[in-house]
N, C-alpha and C positions, 0 to 999 in steps of 0.2 A: 514490411508490413506492420503492424501493430495488428492485431487481434478486433476485433469486435468488442466493442465493452468495456476495452483497456484507453484511460486520457495518459498520454504520454507529453512531460511537459522536459527540456534541454534545462540544465540546469546551466550555473553560472560558474558555480564550483566544481571542485575533483569529486569523483563518486565514491571516495573517507568521506571529504569532511562534510557530500551533501544527506549523506543518507545519517549519520552522524547531528543534522544539528535537526533533519528528519524526528530521531529519537530525543534527542532535547526536547525540542517540541511538544514530540508525543504527551511525556511526562511533565509537562510544563501546564499541559493541559487537564490534567488529572489523568489519563489515560493509563493504563498497564501495557508495557512489550511484554510478549510473553517470549519472543524468541528474536531473536538478530541472529542468520543463518549467511554467513559468507562462504557463498560458491567457488568462489575463487579456488578457499585456500581448499574446500576439498578438495580438486579436478586435478589441484597440485599435492595432493594427496597420495592420489591418482593415475600422479603421472601425466596431467594431461594440464595446455597449456586451456587459461578462461582468462579473460582480463576481468578486470576489477567490479564483481558482480554482487547484490550483499540482497538478500530479503530480510525486511522488517517488518513482523509480528506484531499485532496490537490493538487493544480497542476499550471498549466500553462494557461490562454487563447490563449496565443502566438503559443501554442503547444495545443493543446484540438480542438481548433475552426476550423482548416481546415479539421480537419476530423472529426468533427462533421457535416462540411457543404456537407460534403460527402456520412455517411447515419447518417443510430439512436445511432451511438455509445455514447450518451451523457445519455441513461441507462447508461453504466458503466464507465462515466467519470461524474466531478476530476478521478484520483486516486485514490488509497483508498490501506493501510498496516493495518494488524492485529498486534499484539503483543498480544499475549497469553502465561500462564504459564500451561507447559503441568505435566502431573498426580508425575511425579518425579520432580518440583519445577526447574525445566530448562525453561528459556524464548526463546521463538520459534517468529521472524517475517516472514510474507511472505503477496505476494503482485500477482495479479492478472497481467500473462507474458503478454507485447503491444502487442508482434503478435499471441497468441490465443484472444483478442481482437479481435489484425484487423483480424484473420481466422471468426470468431464467426459471425463479422458485414460483411464479405465478402468484407473488402474495398480493392481497385487494388494497383496496382504497386508504383500508381501515394502516394501515403498515404508509401510508405516503409523510405525515409529519416525521415519520425517526427518519427514512428515505433523506427526505429531503433535509433534515438536518445533518446527518452523515455527510453527504454531498457537499454541502456549505462544508463542511469541519477539517475532509480531507483536501477538498480546494486550499484550502486558507493556510494548513499544514504545508500541502505540496507546493504552494507558493512561495511562503515562508523558509519554506529548507530551499528552495531550486535559485532566487532571485537577493539583490543583496539592496 
């Protein structure tokens, strides 16, 4: 079971193609990719097995900074998306729901337009990365 506040989408592509597509989409929207972490490669270096699992950390200072000015939401920003392969070999993409983050940090009504915008952007990016 996926934790509360996380949206998960199945992908029509493999894990690597899904994260590659997401990274390209993020960049095409003018957002910054801060890091791409290959958890499976890290596991292999430690002598452990992990199916393909990568984390993309990305965002926009224009959207995130106003939220960080309100509270310590910087612990959860920039945005993150995880792509992994389940036991059946199916790729999945998940991300923290912006409304859940806003609730977690007690952001008030003044954050609503930004949270809505983030939610829309993440939904569009995730669908575009996972669907043909």
